[in-house]
N, C-alpha and C positions, 0 to 999 in steps of 0.2 A: 417497819423494820421489826424483824423478829429475831431471836436468838434461841438456842437451845441450852438448857440447863437441866442436868440430869435427865435427859431423854423427854423433857417437857417442852414444848414450843411455847415461848412467851412473846406476845406482841406488844410492842410500845407505839403510842402515838407519836408519829415522826414530828408533828407540829410542836410537841411539847418539848422534845429533846433536841431539835436540829441545830440549835445554837450551843448545846452542850458538848464537852469532850468526855468527861466521866459523870456517871450518874448513878444513883441507886433509885429503885422504885419503892414506893411507900408499903407495898405489899411483900416484896421480898428484899428486906432491909438488910440480910445477911450477905448480899452479894453486890459487888459493883459491875457496872456495864460500862463498855466504851463505845462511842460512835466512830463512824468512818473518818471523821476529822482527827481523832486521836490516832487511829491506825496510820492515817496518811502522815501526820506530824512525826511519829516514831520512825516510819520508814524513811521519810525525807532527811531527817536529822540523824539517821543511822545510829539510833539509840538501841543498846542491846542489853539493858539492865535497868530496872527502876527500883526505888524503894520509897514507899509512901508512908508518911507519919500520919496524915490525915487527909481525908478527901471529902469534900462537900456534905451536904445533909440530904436526907432522903426528900424527894418531891413527889 
């Protein structure tokens, strides 16, 4: 799995994040990333707005 953050490709180890919904990387702690599980959940439940008070710890 990879994503683009400010024009940089960042690769994640899918085995480490496959059971996650939202996560942070220990090297890029200022950003949160979501998995396909999260995107599917949002679409399935027709959620169109979220506000997070706190989301997990960096792994």
